[in-house]
N, C-alpha and C positions, 0 to 999 in steps of 0.2 A: 439213756438207759433208765428204765423205770425201776425204782426200788420200792419195796413195801415190806411190812413185817409179816412173818410167817404166821399161819394159823393152822388149826387142826386138820383142815382139808389138804394141807400141803404135806402132811406126814408121809404118805406112801411115795410121793415123788421125791422128797428129800431123802428118805431112807434109801431109795434106789440110787440117787446121786451119790450118797455116801458109799454104798457098796461098789458102784461102778468106779468111783475115784480110787478106792482102796485096791480093787483088782487091777486097775490100769497102771497105778504108780508104785504100789508097795513092792511088787516082785523085784524091782530094780534095787531096792534097799534092804529088804527083809527076806527071810526064808519063806518057803511056800507054807509051812505050818503056821508061821506068824501071820502071813497074809490071810490065810483062810480063817484063822481065829478072829482076826480084826474085821473081816468082811461080813461076819454073821450079824445081821441086823433085821429086826422085825418092827415094822411101823406101828404095830399095835401094842408093843411092849412099853411098860412104864418107863424103862430106861431111855428109849428113843424119844418118847413124849417129853420127858424131862430135858433131854439133850437139846431139843428144838424149842419147846414151849416155855421152859422155866427161865429162859434168858430172852433178851431181845434178839431175835434172829431176823436178819434182813435177807430178802430174796430178790435176786436180779435174774429174771427169767427162771432158769432151773439151778442157779448157783446160790450158795448160802454163805453167810458169815454170822456168827452169834457172839453176843457180848453179855456178860453177866452184870448185875447191879454193882458189883465190886470192881468193874473195869477189866475183868479177866476175859480175854478173847477165848471163847469156848470152842469155836470151830471156824474154819474157812475152807470151803470147798468150791472149786471151779471145775466144771465138767472137763474131762481130759482133752476133748477136741475143741475146747474154747480157751485154752491157756494162751497167754501172751497177747491178749486182746484188751487188757486194762480192766477187766471185770474185777479182779482181786483188789486192785487199787481203789476202784469205786466203792467196793464193799468196805474196805478199811477206812476210807474217808467218811463214809456214812456212820461208821461206829464212833469216829472221833467227834462228830458234830455236837452231841450233847455236852461234851467236855469243853469244846471251844465256845459254845454258847453260854457256858456257866450253869447249865441245867444240872450237871453233875460235878461234884468237886473232887472225885477220885481220879487219880491219874492212871493212864495205861502205860505199862512198860512192856514192850515186845522184846523178848530175849531169844537166844538161839536154843533154848531148852525145849525144842519142839521137834516134830517129825522130820526125819531125814529128807523127805521129798519136798519140804517147804520151799526149797530154792526154785522149783518150778512155778510156784505161786507168784513170786516177785519177778 
């Protein structure tokens, strides 16, 4: 699986992935109003550009995972029809590489204080 860092040209595709992921997974955990509010995304908005480009965001095909300079995992999205194929694990391992190599000294701590649908990711 080829990984690369996201760039501005990826914004429309990654925004669409975000929306698709929310619409496919959120209704099982959240109300329709919550799902619809969460799924609103515009690739041209500063909010989306910051979400993807202000952190190191890895892309594997159309799947993404982002990590901030502080070690905070900002996003992890695997397309709903590609779950359980190890893509999420590859993305998480890529995010850990700078820490293992000593490039970054901040530690990552993953907690359960995240989205209800995260169980599908692992």
